[in-house]
mmJSON file of the N, C-alpha and C atoms, coordinates in Angstrom:
{"data_MODEL":{"atom_site":{
"group_PDB":["ATOM","ATOM","ATOM","ATOM","ATOM","ATOM","ATOM","ATOM","ATOM","ATOM","ATOM","ATOM","ATOM","ATOM","ATOM","ATOM","ATOM","ATOM","ATOM","ATOM","ATOM","ATOM","ATOM","ATOM","ATOM","ATOM","ATOM","ATOM","ATOM","ATOM","ATOM","ATOM","ATOM","ATOM","ATOM","ATOM","ATOM","ATOM","ATOM","ATOM","ATOM","ATOM","ATOM","ATOM","ATOM","ATOM","ATOM","ATOM","ATOM","ATOM","ATOM","ATOM","ATOM","ATOM","ATOM","ATOM","ATOM","ATOM","ATOM","ATOM","ATOM","ATOM","ATOM","ATOM","ATOM","ATOM","ATOM","ATOM","ATOM","ATOM","ATOM","ATOM","ATOM","ATOM","ATOM","ATOM","ATOM","ATOM","ATOM","ATOM","ATOM","ATOM","ATOM","ATOM","ATOM","ATOM","ATOM","ATOM","ATOM","ATOM","ATOM","ATOM","ATOM","ATOM","ATOM","ATOM","ATOM","ATOM","ATOM","ATOM","ATOM","ATOM","ATOM","ATOM","ATOM","ATOM","ATOM","ATOM","ATOM","ATOM","ATOM","ATOM","ATOM","ATOM","ATOM","ATOM","ATOM","ATOM","ATOM","ATOM","ATOM","ATOM","ATOM","ATOM","ATOM","ATOM","ATOM","ATOM","ATOM","ATOM","ATOM","ATOM","ATOM","ATOM","ATOM","ATOM","ATOM","ATOM","ATOM","ATOM","ATOM","ATOM","ATOM","ATOM","ATOM","ATOM","ATOM","ATOM","ATOM","ATOM","ATOM","ATOM","ATOM","ATOM","ATOM","ATOM","ATOM","ATOM","ATOM","ATOM","ATOM","ATOM","ATOM","ATOM","ATOM","ATOM","ATOM","ATOM","ATOM","ATOM","ATOM","ATOM","ATOM","ATOM","ATOM","ATOM","ATOM","ATOM","ATOM","ATOM","ATOM","ATOM","ATOM","ATOM","ATOM","ATOM","ATOM","ATOM","ATOM","ATOM","ATOM","ATOM","ATOM","ATOM","ATOM","ATOM","ATOM","ATOM","ATOM","ATOM","ATOM","ATOM","ATOM","ATOM","ATOM","ATOM","ATOM","ATOM","ATOM","ATOM","ATOM","ATOM","ATOM","ATOM","ATOM","ATOM","ATOM","ATOM","ATOM","ATOM","ATOM","ATOM","ATOM","ATOM","ATOM","ATOM","ATOM","ATOM","ATOM","ATOM","ATOM"],
"id":[1,2,3,4,5,6,7,8,9,10,11,12,13,14,15,16,17,18,19,20,21,22,23,24,25,26,27,28,29,30,31,32,33,34,35,36,37,38,39,40,41,42,43,44,45,46,47,48,49,50,51,52,53,54,55,56,57,58,59,60,61,62,63,64,65,66,67,68,69,70,71,72,73,74,75,76,77,78,79,80,81,82,83,84,85,86,87,88,89,90,91,92,93,94,95,96,97,98,99,100,101,102,103,104,105,106,107,108,109,110,111,112,113,114,115,116,117,118,119,120,121,122,123,124,125,126,127,128,129,130,131,132,133,134,135,136,137,138,139,140,141,142,143,144,145,146,147,148,149,150,151,152,153,154,155,156,157,158,159,160,161,162,163,164,165,166,167,168,169,170,171,172,173,174,175,176,177,178,179,180,181,182,183,184,185,186,187,188,189,190,191,192,193,194,195,196,197,198,199,200,201,202,203,204,205,206,207,208,209,210,211,212,213,214,215,216,217,218,219,220,221,222,223,224,225,226,227,228,229,230,231],
"type_symbol":["N","C","C","N","C","C","N","C","C","N","C","C","N","C","C","N","C","C","N","C","C","N","C","C","N","C","C","N","C","C","N","C","C","N","C","C","N","C","C","N","C","C","N","C","C","N","C","C","N","C","C","N","C","C","N","C","C","N","C","C","N","C","C","N","C","C","N","C","C","N","C","C","N","C","C","N","C","C","N","C","C","N","C","C","N","C","C","N","C","C","N","C","C","N","C","C","N","C","C","N","C","C","N","C","C","N","C","C","N","C","C","N","C","C","N","C","C","N","C","C","N","C","C","N","C","C","N","C","C","N","C","C","N","C","C","N","C","C","N","C","C","N","C","C","N","C","C","N","C","C","N","C","C","N","C","C","N","C","C","N","C","C","N","C","C","N","C","C","N","C","C","N","C","C","N","C","C","N","C","C","N","C","C","N","C","C","N","C","C","N","C","C","N","C","C","N","C","C","N","C","C","N","C","C","N","C","C","N","C","C","N","C","C","N","C","C","N","C","C","N","C","C","N","C","C","N","C","C","N","C","C"],
"label_atom_id":["N","CA","C","N","CA","C","N","CA","C","N","CA","C","N","CA","C","N","CA","C","N","CA","C","N","CA","C","N","CA","C","N","CA","C","N","CA","C","N","CA","C","N","CA","C","N","CA","C","N","CA","C","N","CA","C","N","CA","C","N","CA","C","N","CA","C","N","CA","C","N","CA","C","N","CA","C","N","CA","C","N","CA","C","N","CA","C","N","CA","C","N","CA","C","N","CA","C","N","CA","C","N","CA","C","N","CA","C","N","CA","C","N","CA","C","N","CA","C","N","CA","C","N","CA","C","N","CA","C","N","CA","C","N","CA","C","N","CA","C","N","CA","C","N","CA","C","N","CA","C","N","CA","C","N","CA","C","N","CA","C","N","CA","C","N","CA","C","N","CA","C","N","CA","C","N","CA","C","N","CA","C","N","CA","C","N","CA","C","N","CA","C","N","CA","C","N","CA","C","N","CA","C","N","CA","C","N","CA","C","N","CA","C","N","CA","C","N","CA","C","N","CA","C","N","CA","C","N","CA","C","N","CA","C","N","CA","C","N","CA","C","N","CA","C","N","CA","C","N","CA","C","N","CA","C","N","CA","C","N","CA","C","N","CA","C","N","CA","C"],
"label_alt_id":[null,null,null,null,null,null,null,null,null,null,null,null,null,null,null,null,null,null,null,null,null,null,null,null,null,null,null,null,null,null,null,null,null,null,null,null,null,null,null,null,null,null,null,null,null,null,null,null,null,null,null,null,null,null,null,null,null,null,null,null,null,null,null,null,null,null,null,null,null,null,null,null,null,null,null,null,null,null,null,null,null,null,null,null,null,null,null,null,null,null,null,null,null,null,null,null,null,null,null,null,null,null,null,null,null,null,null,null,null,null,null,null,null,null,null,null,null,null,null,null,null,null,null,null,null,null,null,null,null,null,null,null,null,null,null,null,null,null,null,null,null,null,null,null,null,null,null,null,null,null,null,null,null,null,null,null,null,null,null,null,null,null,null,null,null,null,null,null,null,null,null,null,null,null,null,null,null,null,null,null,null,null,null,null,null,null,null,null,null,null,null,null,null,null,null,null,null,null,null,null,null,null,null,null,null,null,null,null,null,null,null,null,null,null,null,null,null,null,null,null,null,null,null,null,null,null,null,null,null,null,null],
"label_comp_id":["MET","MET","MET","LYS","LYS","LYS","VAL","VAL","VAL","ALA","ALA","ALA","LEU","LEU","LEU","LEU","LEU","LEU","PHE","PHE","PHE","ILE","ILE","ILE","LEU","LEU","LEU","SER","SER","SER","LEU","LEU","LEU","PHE","PHE","PHE","THR","THR","THR","ILE","ILE","ILE","SER","SER","SER","THR","THR","THR","ILE","ILE","ILE","ALA","ALA","ALA","GLN","GLN","GLN","THR","THR","THR","GLU","GLU","GLU","ILE","ILE","ILE","LYS","LYS","LYS","LEU","LEU","LEU","GLU","GLU","GLU","ASP","ASP","ASP","VAL","VAL","VAL","LYS","LYS","LYS","ASN","ASN","ASN","HIS","HIS","HIS","ILE","ILE","ILE","GLY","GLY","GLY","ASP","ASP","ASP","SER","SER","SER","VAL","VAL","VAL","ARG","ARG","ARG","LEU","LEU","LEU","GLN","GLN","GLN","ALA","ALA","ALA","THR","THR","THR","ILE","ILE","ILE","TYR","TYR","TYR","VAL","VAL","VAL","GLY","GLY","GLY","LYS","LYS","LYS","TYR","TYR","TYR","LEU","LEU","LEU","LYS","LYS","LYS","PRO","PRO","PRO","ALA","ALA","ALA","LYS","LYS","LYS","SER","SER","SER","SER","SER","SER","PRO","PRO","PRO","THR","THR","THR","PHE","PHE","PHE","LEU","LEU","LEU","ASP","ASP","ASP","VAL","VAL","VAL","GLY","GLY","GLY","GLY","GLY","GLY","ASN","ASN","ASN","TYR","TYR","TYR","SER","SER","SER","ASN","ASN","ASN","ALA","ALA","ALA","PRO","PRO","PRO","LEU","LEU","LEU","THR","THR","THR","LEU","LEU","LEU","VAL","VAL","VAL","ILE","ILE","ILE","TRP","TRP","TRP","ASP","ASP","ASP","ASP","ASP","ASP","VAL","VAL","VAL","ARG","ARG","ARG"],
"label_asym_id":["A","A","A","A","A","A","A","A","A","A","A","A","A","A","A","A","A","A","A","A","A","A","A","A","A","A","A","A","A","A","A","A","A","A","A","A","A","A","A","A","A","A","A","A","A","A","A","A","A","A","A","A","A","A","A","A","A","A","A","A","A","A","A","A","A","A","A","A","A","A","A","A","A","A","A","A","A","A","A","A","A","A","A","A","A","A","A","A","A","A","A","A","A","A","A","A","A","A","A","A","A","A","A","A","A","A","A","A","A","A","A","A","A","A","A","A","A","A","A","A","A","A","A","A","A","A","A","A","A","A","A","A","A","A","A","A","A","A","A","A","A","A","A","A","A","A","A","A","A","A","A","A","A","A","A","A","A","A","A","A","A","A","A","A","A","A","A","A","A","A","A","A","A","A","A","A","A","A","A","A","A","A","A","A","A","A","A","A","A","A","A","A","A","A","A","A","A","A","A","A","A","A","A","A","A","A","A","A","A","A","A","A","A","A","A","A","A","A","A","A","A","A","A","A","A","A","A","A","A","A","A"],
"label_entity_id":["1","1","1","1","1","1","1","1","1","1","1","1","1","1","1","1","1","1","1","1","1","1","1","1","1","1","1","1","1","1","1","1","1","1","1","1","1","1","1","1","1","1","1","1","1","1","1","1","1","1","1","1","1","1","1","1","1","1","1","1","1","1","1","1","1","1","1","1","1","1","1","1","1","1","1","1","1","1","1","1","1","1","1","1","1","1","1","1","1","1","1","1","1","1","1","1","1","1","1","1","1","1","1","1","1","1","1","1","1","1","1","1","1","1","1","1","1","1","1","1","1","1","1","1","1","1","1","1","1","1","1","1","1","1","1","1","1","1","1","1","1","1","1","1","1","1","1","1","1","1","1","1","1","1","1","1","1","1","1","1","1","1","1","1","1","1","1","1","1","1","1","1","1","1","1","1","1","1","1","1","1","1","1","1","1","1","1","1","1","1","1","1","1","1","1","1","1","1","1","1","1","1","1","1","1","1","1","1","1","1","1","1","1","1","1","1","1","1","1","1","1","1","1","1","1","1","1","1","1","1","1"],
"label_seq_id":[1,1,1,2,2,2,3,3,3,4,4,4,5,5,5,6,6,6,7,7,7,8,8,8,9,9,9,10,10,10,11,11,11,12,12,12,13,13,13,14,14,14,15,15,15,16,16,16,17,17,17,18,18,18,19,19,19,20,20,20,21,21,21,22,22,22,23,23,23,24,24,24,25,25,25,26,26,26,27,27,27,28,28,28,29,29,29,30,30,30,31,31,31,32,32,32,33,33,33,34,34,34,35,35,35,36,36,36,37,37,37,38,38,38,39,39,39,40,40,40,41,41,41,42,42,42,43,43,43,44,44,44,45,45,45,46,46,46,47,47,47,48,48,48,49,49,49,50,50,50,51,51,51,52,52,52,53,53,53,54,54,54,55,55,55,56,56,56,57,57,57,58,58,58,59,59,59,60,60,60,61,61,61,62,62,62,63,63,63,64,64,64,65,65,65,66,66,66,67,67,67,68,68,68,69,69,69,70,70,70,71,71,71,72,72,72,73,73,73,74,74,74,75,75,75,76,76,76,77,77,77],
"pdbx_PDB_ins_code":[null,null,null,null,null,null,null,null,null,null,null,null,null,null,null,null,null,null,null,null,null,null,null,null,null,null,null,null,null,null,null,null,null,null,null,null,null,null,null,null,null,null,null,null,null,null,null,null,null,null,null,null,null,null,null,null,null,null,null,null,null,null,null,null,null,null,null,null,null,null,null,null,null,null,null,null,null,null,null,null,null,null,null,null,null,null,null,null,null,null,null,null,null,null,null,null,null,null,null,null,null,null,null,null,null,null,null,null,null,null,null,null,null,null,null,null,null,null,null,null,null,null,null,null,null,null,null,null,null,null,null,null,null,null,null,null,null,null,null,null,null,null,null,null,null,null,null,null,null,null,null,null,null,null,null,null,null,null,null,null,null,null,null,null,null,null,null,null,null,null,null,null,null,null,null,null,null,null,null,null,null,null,null,null,null,null,null,null,null,null,null,null,null,null,null,null,null,null,null,null,null,null,null,null,null,null,null,null,null,null,null,null,null,null,null,null,null,null,null,null,null,null,null,null,null,null,null,null,null,null,null],
"Cartn_x":[130.193,131.002,131.737,132.271,132.987,132.048,130.815,129.841,129.517,129.347,129.057,130.215,131.425,132.605,132.7,132.448,132.468,131.399,130.229,129.147,129.536,130.096,130.514,131.609,132.562,133.629,133.086,132.108,131.54,130.785,130.099,129.426,130.43,131.531,132.57,133.136,133.368,133.907,132.937,131.661,130.66,130.608,130.694,130.619,131.853,132.993,134.199,134.248,133.47,133.469,132.187,131.497,130.263,130.57,129.539,129.709,130.153,130.841,131.289,130.112,129.965,128.907,129.466,128.723,129.175,128.119,128.533,127.618,127.024,125.878,125.183,126.051,126.813,127.642,128.812,129.107,130.202,129.739,128.448,127.911,128.6,128.865,129.466,130.842,131.498,132.82,132.757,131.553,131.404,130.505,130.52,129.706,130.21,129.299,129.649,130.049,130.201,130.576,129.324,129.478,128.407,128.676,127.783,127.949,126.637,126.718,125.531,125.361,124.126,123.822,122.59,122.68,121.521,121.146,119.964,119.52,117.996,117.441,115.997,115.518,114.464,113.812,112.68,112.793,111.819,110.585,110.779,109.664,109.848,108.757,108.751,107.643,107.944,106.936,106.97,105.83,105.683,104.958,105.609,105.017,104.563,103.462,102.967,102.699,102.091,101.816,103.059,104.16,105.371,106.04,106.869,107.592,108.463,108.391,109.126,108.693,107.645,107.05,108.084,108.858,109.89,109.324,110.07,109.806,111.008,110.777,111.841,111.802,112.941,113.059,114.068,113.621,114.514,115.075,116.388,117.078,117.776,117.541,118.239,117.61,116.485,115.813,114.695,113.895,112.814,113.37,112.523,112.926,113.572,114.584,115.437,116.447,116.219,117.206,117.79,117.371,117.839,119.249,120.175,121.525,121.604,120.571,120.57,119.145,118.951,117.666,117.892,117.157,117.245,116.114,116.393,115.375,115.263,114.031,113.772,112.875,113.373,112.611,111.666,110.593,109.537,110.063,111.013,111.491,112.354,112.777,113.557,112.831,111.605,110.825,110.432],
"Cartn_y":[69.969,68.758,68.6,69.709,69.636,69.233,69.736,69.401,67.91,67.368,65.939,65.098,65.499,64.771,64.822,65.993,66.114,65.238,65.191,64.364,62.887,62.432,61.028,60.706,61.596,61.373,61.347,62.204,62.207,60.91,60.363,59.073,57.964,57.971,56.966,57.081,58.302,58.524,58.036,58.326,57.89,56.368,55.693,54.232,53.597,54.263,53.68,53.837,54.768,54.932,54.384,53.513,52.92,52.064,51.811,51.03,49.607,49.024,47.647,46.71,45.713,44.72,43.577,43.2,42.139,41.046,39.905,38.79,38.934,38.324,38.421,37.952,36.902,36.378,37.297,38.291,39.227,40.537,40.669,41.919,42.289,41.316,41.586,42.236,42.099,42.694,44.113,44.636,45.951,46.881,46.757,47.625,49.055,49.963,51.373,51.742,50.763,51.017,51.179,51.873,51.935,50.843,49.873,48.739,48.461,47.636,47.199,45.707,45.329,43.943,43.517,42.39,41.831,40.547,40.562,39.404,39.404,38.306,38.159,38.624,39.441,39.828,38.831,38.067,37.012,37.547,38.44,38.94,40.433,41.159,42.57,42.807,43.53,43.77,45.243,45.928,47.336,47.422,47.987,48.097,49.533,49.905,51.28,51.747,50.925,51.419,51.511,50.903,50.929,52.301,52.604,53.875,54.005,55.125,55.442,54.594,53.811,53.013,52.323,51.38,50.737,49.728,49.526,48.449,47.519,46.244,45.245,44.422,44.277,43.467,42.357,41.108,39.96,39.554,39.62,39.361,38.007,37.17,35.897,34.757,34.985,33.932,34.508,33.625,34.065,34.499,35.194,35.693,34.583,34.943,34.113,33.295,33.095,32.432,33.392,34.65,35.627,36.087,36.017,36.492,38.011,38.725,40.185,40.681,41.578,42.248,43.742,44.358,45.796,46.474,47.645,48.423,49.775,50.142,51.453,52.201,53.307,54.09,55.037,55.407,56.243,57.585,58.19,59.519,59.502,58.342,58.261,57.475,57.109,56.356,57.237],
"Cartn_z":[-63.002,-62.988,-61.653,-61.136,-59.862,-58.727,-58.79,-57.752,-57.788,-58.976,-59.113,-58.594,-58.9,-58.429,-56.908,-56.33,-54.872,-54.226,-54.83,-54.314,-54.331,-55.425,-55.545,-54.54,-54.376,-53.399,-51.975,-51.679,-50.333,-50.052,-51.04,-50.854,-50.59,-51.291,-51.082,-49.676,-49.216,-47.877,-46.816,-46.989,-46.021,-45.949,-47.072,-47.061,-46.437,-46.485,-45.898,-44.395,-43.829,-42.377,-41.752,-42.472,-41.961,-40.74,-39.954,-38.743,-39.054,-38.1,-38.207,-37.978,-38.827,-38.634,-37.801,-36.754,-35.859,-35.776,-35.24,-35.002,-33.603,-33.395,-32.117,-30.951,-31.152,-30.057,-29.703,-30.55,-30.286,-29.653,-29.378,-28.829,-27.522,-26.672,-25.361,-25.463,-26.602,-26.802,-27.358,-27.57,-28.198,-27.393,-26.076,-25.228,-25.368,-25.673,-25.847,-27.261,-28.135,-29.53,-30.384,-31.497,-32.494,-33.512,-33.562,-34.468,-35.179,-36.195,-36.922,-36.649,-36.318,-35.977,-36.753,-37.406,-38.097,-37.38,-36.738,-35.965,-35.909,-35.447,-35.342,-33.974,-33.973,-32.727,-32.501,-31.421,-31.141,-30.431,-29.471,-28.675,-28.431,-28.51,-28.141,-27.132,-26.065,-25.024,-24.642,-24.791,-24.443,-23.11,-22.104,-20.767,-20.527,-21.134,-21.059,-19.627,-18.747,-17.391,-16.493,-16.873,-16.05,-16.118,-15.133,-15.1,-16.35,-17.024,-18.258,-19.447,-19.324,-20.409,-21.301,-20.754,-21.571,-22.573,-23.639,-24.587,-24.535,-24.338,-24.294,-25.577,-26.217,-27.428,-27.168,-27.24,-27.052,-28.407,-28.53,-29.793,-29.717,-30.71,-30.804,-30.032,-29.368,-28.62,-27.776,-27.188,-26.31,-24.966,-24.186,-22.873,-22.038,-21.333,-20.477,-21.28,-22.569,-23.423,-24.457,-24.417,-25.401,-25.047,-25.991,-25.716,-25.581,-26.067,-26.007,-25.817,-24.861,-24.676,-24.812,-25.737,-25.956,-25.205,-24.634,-23.936,-24.618,-24.976,-25.559,-24.578,-24.036,-23.073,-23.799,-23.119,-23.691,-24.203,-23.525,-23.926,-25.186,-25.655,-26.901,-27.988,-27.735,-28.709,-29.861],
"occupancy":[1.0,1.0,1.0,1.0,1.0,1.0,1.0,1.0,1.0,1.0,1.0,1.0,1.0,1.0,1.0,1.0,1.0,1.0,1.0,1.0,1.0,1.0,1.0,1.0,1.0,1.0,1.0,1.0,1.0,1.0,1.0,1.0,1.0,1.0,1.0,1.0,1.0,1.0,1.0,1.0,1.0,1.0,1.0,1.0,1.0,1.0,1.0,1.0,1.0,1.0,1.0,1.0,1.0,1.0,1.0,1.0,1.0,1.0,1.0,1.0,1.0,1.0,1.0,1.0,1.0,1.0,1.0,1.0,1.0,1.0,1.0,1.0,1.0,1.0,1.0,1.0,1.0,1.0,1.0,1.0,1.0,1.0,1.0,1.0,1.0,1.0,1.0,1.0,1.0,1.0,1.0,1.0,1.0,1.0,1.0,1.0,1.0,1.0,1.0,1.0,1.0,1.0,1.0,1.0,1.0,1.0,1.0,1.0,1.0,1.0,1.0,1.0,1.0,1.0,1.0,1.0,1.0,1.0,1.0,1.0,1.0,1.0,1.0,1.0,1.0,1.0,1.0,1.0,1.0,1.0,1.0,1.0,1.0,1.0,1.0,1.0,1.0,1.0,1.0,1.0,1.0,1.0,1.0,1.0,1.0,1.0,1.0,1.0,1.0,1.0,1.0,1.0,1.0,1.0,1.0,1.0,1.0,1.0,1.0,1.0,1.0,1.0,1.0,1.0,1.0,1.0,1.0,1.0,1.0,1.0,1.0,1.0,1.0,1.0,1.0,1.0,1.0,1.0,1.0,1.0,1.0,1.0,1.0,1.0,1.0,1.0,1.0,1.0,1.0,1.0,1.0,1.0,1.0,1.0,1.0,1.0,1.0,1.0,1.0,1.0,1.0,1.0,1.0,1.0,1.0,1.0,1.0,1.0,1.0,1.0,1.0,1.0,1.0,1.0,1.0,1.0,1.0,1.0,1.0,1.0,1.0,1.0,1.0,1.0,1.0,1.0,1.0,1.0,1.0,1.0,1.0],
"B_iso_or_equiv":[0.0,0.0,0.0,0.0,0.0,0.0,0.0,0.0,0.0,0.0,0.0,0.0,0.0,0.0,0.0,0.0,0.0,0.0,0.0,0.0,0.0,0.0,0.0,0.0,0.0,0.0,0.0,0.0,0.0,0.0,0.0,0.0,0.0,0.0,0.0,0.0,0.0,0.0,0.0,0.0,0.0,0.0,0.0,0.0,0.0,0.0,0.0,0.0,0.0,0.0,0.0,0.0,0.0,0.0,0.0,0.0,0.0,0.0,0.0,0.0,0.0,0.0,0.0,0.0,0.0,0.0,0.0,0.0,0.0,0.0,0.0,0.0,0.0,0.0,0.0,0.0,0.0,0.0,0.0,0.0,0.0,0.0,0.0,0.0,0.0,0.0,0.0,0.0,0.0,0.0,0.0,0.0,0.0,0.0,0.0,0.0,0.0,0.0,0.0,0.0,0.0,0.0,0.0,0.0,0.0,0.0,0.0,0.0,0.0,0.0,0.0,0.0,0.0,0.0,0.0,0.0,0.0,0.0,0.0,0.0,0.0,0.0,0.0,0.0,0.0,0.0,0.0,0.0,0.0,0.0,0.0,0.0,0.0,0.0,0.0,0.0,0.0,0.0,0.0,0.0,0.0,0.0,0.0,0.0,0.0,0.0,0.0,0.0,0.0,0.0,0.0,0.0,0.0,0.0,0.0,0.0,0.0,0.0,0.0,0.0,0.0,0.0,0.0,0.0,0.0,0.0,0.0,0.0,0.0,0.0,0.0,0.0,0.0,0.0,0.0,0.0,0.0,0.0,0.0,0.0,0.0,0.0,0.0,0.0,0.0,0.0,0.0,0.0,0.0,0.0,0.0,0.0,0.0,0.0,0.0,0.0,0.0,0.0,0.0,0.0,0.0,0.0,0.0,0.0,0.0,0.0,0.0,0.0,0.0,0.0,0.0,0.0,0.0,0.0,0.0,0.0,0.0,0.0,0.0,0.0,0.0,0.0,0.0,0.0,0.0,0.0,0.0,0.0,0.0,0.0,0.0],
"pdbx_formal_charge":[null,null,null,null,null,null,null,null,null,null,null,null,null,null,null,null,null,null,null,null,null,null,null,null,null,null,null,null,null,null,null,null,null,null,null,null,null,null,null,null,null,null,null,null,null,null,null,null,null,null,null,null,null,null,null,null,null,null,null,null,null,null,null,null,null,null,null,null,null,null,null,null,null,null,null,null,null,null,null,null,null,null,null,null,null,null,null,null,null,null,null,null,null,null,null,null,null,null,null,null,null,null,null,null,null,null,null,null,null,null,null,null,null,null,null,null,null,null,null,null,null,null,null,null,null,null,null,null,null,null,null,null,null,null,null,null,null,null,null,null,null,null,null,null,null,null,null,null,null,null,null,null,null,null,null,null,null,null,null,null,null,null,null,null,null,null,null,null,null,null,null,null,null,null,null,null,null,null,null,null,null,null,null,null,null,null,null,null,null,null,null,null,null,null,null,null,null,null,null,null,null,null,null,null,null,null,null,null,null,null,null,null,null,null,null,null,null,null,null,null,null,null,null,null,null,null,null,null,null,null,null],
"auth_seq_id":[1,1,1,2,2,2,3,3,3,4,4,4,5,5,5,6,6,6,7,7,7,8,8,8,9,9,9,10,10,10,11,11,11,12,12,12,13,13,13,14,14,14,15,15,15,16,16,16,17,17,17,18,18,18,19,19,19,20,20,20,21,21,21,22,22,22,23,23,23,24,24,24,25,25,25,26,26,26,27,27,27,28,28,28,29,29,29,30,30,30,31,31,31,32,32,32,33,33,33,34,34,34,35,35,35,36,36,36,37,37,37,38,38,38,39,39,39,40,40,40,41,41,41,42,42,42,43,43,43,44,44,44,45,45,45,46,46,46,47,47,47,48,48,48,49,49,49,50,50,50,51,51,51,52,52,52,53,53,53,54,54,54,55,55,55,56,56,56,57,57,57,58,58,58,59,59,59,60,60,60,61,61,61,62,62,62,63,63,63,64,64,64,65,65,65,66,66,66,67,67,67,68,68,68,69,69,69,70,70,70,71,71,71,72,72,72,73,73,73,74,74,74,75,75,75,76,76,76,77,77,77],
"auth_comp_id":["MET","MET","MET","LYS","LYS","LYS","VAL","VAL","VAL","ALA","ALA","ALA","LEU","LEU","LEU","LEU","LEU","LEU","PHE","PHE","PHE","ILE","ILE","ILE","LEU","LEU","LEU","SER","SER","SER","LEU","LEU","LEU","PHE","PHE","PHE","THR","THR","THR","ILE","ILE","ILE","SER","SER","SER","THR","THR","THR","ILE","ILE","ILE","ALA","ALA","ALA","GLN","GLN","GLN","THR","THR","THR","GLU","GLU","GLU","ILE","ILE","ILE","LYS","LYS","LYS","LEU","LEU","LEU","GLU","GLU","GLU","ASP","ASP","ASP","VAL","VAL","VAL","LYS","LYS","LYS","ASN","ASN","ASN","HIS","HIS","HIS","ILE","ILE","ILE","GLY","GLY","GLY","ASP","ASP","ASP","SER","SER","SER","VAL","VAL","VAL","ARG","ARG","ARG","LEU","LEU","LEU","GLN","GLN","GLN","ALA","ALA","ALA","THR","THR","THR","ILE","ILE","ILE","TYR","TYR","TYR","VAL","VAL","VAL","GLY","GLY","GLY","LYS","LYS","LYS","TYR","TYR","TYR","LEU","LEU","LEU","LYS","LYS","LYS","PRO","PRO","PRO","ALA","ALA","ALA","LYS","LYS","LYS","SER","SER","SER","SER","SER","SER","PRO","PRO","PRO","THR","THR","THR","PHE","PHE","PHE","LEU","LEU","LEU","ASP","ASP","ASP","VAL","VAL","VAL","GLY","GLY","GLY","GLY","GLY","GLY","ASN","ASN","ASN","TYR","TYR","TYR","SER","SER","SER","ASN","ASN","ASN","ALA","ALA","ALA","PRO","PRO","PRO","LEU","LEU","LEU","THR","THR","THR","LEU","LEU","LEU","VAL","VAL","VAL","ILE","ILE","ILE","TRP","TRP","TRP","ASP","ASP","ASP","ASP","ASP","ASP","VAL","VAL","VAL","ARG","ARG","ARG"],
"auth_asym_id":["A","A","A","A","A","A","A","A","A","A","A","A","A","A","A","A","A","A","A","A","A","A","A","A","A","A","A","A","A","A","A","A","A","A","A","A","A","A","A","A","A","A","A","A","A","A","A","A","A","A","A","A","A","A","A","A","A","A","A","A","A","A","A","A","A","A","A","A","A","A","A","A","A","A","A","A","A","A","A","A","A","A","A","A","A","A","A","A","A","A","A","A","A","A","A","A","A","A","A","A","A","A","A","A","A","A","A","A","A","A","A","A","A","A","A","A","A","A","A","A","A","A","A","A","A","A","A","A","A","A","A","A","A","A","A","A","A","A","A","A","A","A","A","A","A","A","A","A","A","A","A","A","A","A","A","A","A","A","A","A","A","A","A","A","A","A","A","A","A","A","A","A","A","A","A","A","A","A","A","A","A","A","A","A","A","A","A","A","A","A","A","A","A","A","A","A","A","A","A","A","A","A","A","A","A","A","A","A","A","A","A","A","A","A","A","A","A","A","A","A","A","A","A","A","A","A","A","A","A","A","A"],
"auth_atom_id":["N","CA","C","N","CA","C","N","CA","C","N","CA","C","N","CA","C","N","CA","C","N","CA","C","N","CA","C","N","CA","C","N","CA","C","N","CA","C","N","CA","C","N","CA","C","N","CA","C","N","CA","C","N","CA","C","N","CA","C","N","CA","C","N","CA","C","N","CA","C","N","CA","C","N","CA","C","N","CA","C","N","CA","C","N","CA","C","N","CA","C","N","CA","C","N","CA","C","N","CA","C","N","CA","C","N","CA","C","N","CA","C","N","CA","C","N","CA","C","N","CA","C","N","CA","C","N","CA","C","N","CA","C","N","CA","C","N","CA","C","N","CA","C","N","CA","C","N","CA","C","N","CA","C","N","CA","C","N","CA","C","N","CA","C","N","CA","C","N","CA","C","N","CA","C","N","CA","C","N","CA","C","N","CA","C","N","CA","C","N","CA","C","N","CA","C","N","CA","C","N","CA","C","N","CA","C","N","CA","C","N","CA","C","N","CA","C","N","CA","C","N","CA","C","N","CA","C","N","CA","C","N","CA","C","N","CA","C","N","CA","C","N","CA","C","N","CA","C","N","CA","C","N","CA","C","N","CA","C","N","CA","C","N","CA","C","N","CA","C"],
"pdbx_PDB_model_num":[1,1,1,1,1,1,1,1,1,1,1,1,1,1,1,1,1,1,1,1,1,1,1,1,1,1,1,1,1,1,1,1,1,1,1,1,1,1,1,1,1,1,1,1,1,1,1,1,1,1,1,1,1,1,1,1,1,1,1,1,1,1,1,1,1,1,1,1,1,1,1,1,1,1,1,1,1,1,1,1,1,1,1,1,1,1,1,1,1,1,1,1,1,1,1,1,1,1,1,1,1,1,1,1,1,1,1,1,1,1,1,1,1,1,1,1,1,1,1,1,1,1,1,1,1,1,1,1,1,1,1,1,1,1,1,1,1,1,1,1,1,1,1,1,1,1,1,1,1,1,1,1,1,1,1,1,1,1,1,1,1,1,1,1,1,1,1,1,1,1,1,1,1,1,1,1,1,1,1,1,1,1,1,1,1,1,1,1,1,1,1,1,1,1,1,1,1,1,1,1,1,1,1,1,1,1,1,1,1,1,1,1,1,1,1,1,1,1,1,1,1,1,1,1,1,1,1,1,1,1,1]
}}}
């Protein structure tokens, strides 16, 4: 019984310290923070022959109009 109670309390604690959810237009105010963002990825481009093989993800719009572009480098893929 004590183990079950501890498990339930730990789940409650984890949910209370979850990341803050932000809107796409507020991303610029959270540089360096761990946040949760729900948005549409319009375009993804994998540049395998380029140095470090980056993947670019345009969030919230197509390239040049995207308010956010994410880069995923090959060594962390």
